[in-house]
C-alpha positions in Angstrom: 25.2 13.6 29.4 26.2 14.2 26.0 26.2 10.5 25.3 22.1 10.0 26.7 21.3 12.9 24.5 23.2 11.2 21.5 20.9 8.0 22.3 17.8 9.9 22.4 18.0 11.2 19.0 19.1 7.8 17.4 15.8 6.6 19.2 13.7 9.3 17.7 15.2 8.5 14.4 14.2 4.9 14.8 10.4 6.0 15.7 10.4 8.1 12.3 11.8 5.1 10.6 9.3 2.7 11.7 6.3 5.2 10.8 7.7 5.9 7.3 7.8 2.0 7.2 3.9 1.9 8.2 3.0 4.5 5.8 4.7 2.6 2.6 3.3 -0.8 4.0 -0.3 1.1 3.7 0.3 2.6 0.2 1.2 -0.3 -0.7 -1.7 -2.4 0.6 -3.8 0.4 -0.9 -2.5 -0.2 -4.6 -2.7 -3.6 -4.4 -6.4 -3.5 -3.7 -7.0 -0.6 -6.1 -5.3 -3.3 -8.7 -7.5 -6.1 -7.7 -10.7 -3.8 -8.0 -9.7 -3.1 -11.7 -8.7 -6.3 -12.8 -12.3 -7.1 -11.4 -14.0 -4.5 -13.4 -12.3 -5.8 -16.1 -13.4 -9.4 -16.1 -16.8 -8.3 -15.5 -16.5 -6.1 -18.6 -15.1 -9.1 -20.6 -17.9 -11.0 -19.4 -20.5 -8.7 -20.2 -18.7 -8.3 -23.7 -18.8 -12.2 -23.9 -22.2 -12.4 -23.4 -23.6 -9.7 -25.7 -21.4 -11.4 -28.6 -22.7 -14.8 -27.9 -26.5 -13.8 -27.3 
């Protein structure tokens, strides 16, 4: 009886661990997306700046 109870607890921990991993992966994806957007903004600003310099 105790044996199966122990297994249940381990399974619950495993599920929690998987959920935490998913959250981490989603956060990392968001961070990458934000970095890409910031890079794009910088590139646009640089192009606008260069265009203004040469016009």
